[in-house]
Phi, psi and omega in degrees: 000328181288327178295332179291315181297319178296322178291325174296315176300322181290322183290322179289326176292321179290332183260002180288128186288349183294324182297305182291330175301306177298322179288316177297316179293328171291322177295319188296315179295310183298320182288329174294319183288337184266000183060029173271086193297315186293312183294325181291317179291323181304312180292326175294316177301324179292317175298322176296313183296326183288322177297316180285345180290344186093002185284344184252000000 
């Protein structure tokens, strides 16, 4: 029974929208700092797509 609760915790952490949003925002900032324009806009587009998909 304890494994089931661990699986539920892992699933809830994996589906938490904070992690991918934070990762994409960090990628956008890092790409902007490195002057990687295409990667910066790609990560901003991914953030917008993630927000518009209803996942947030």
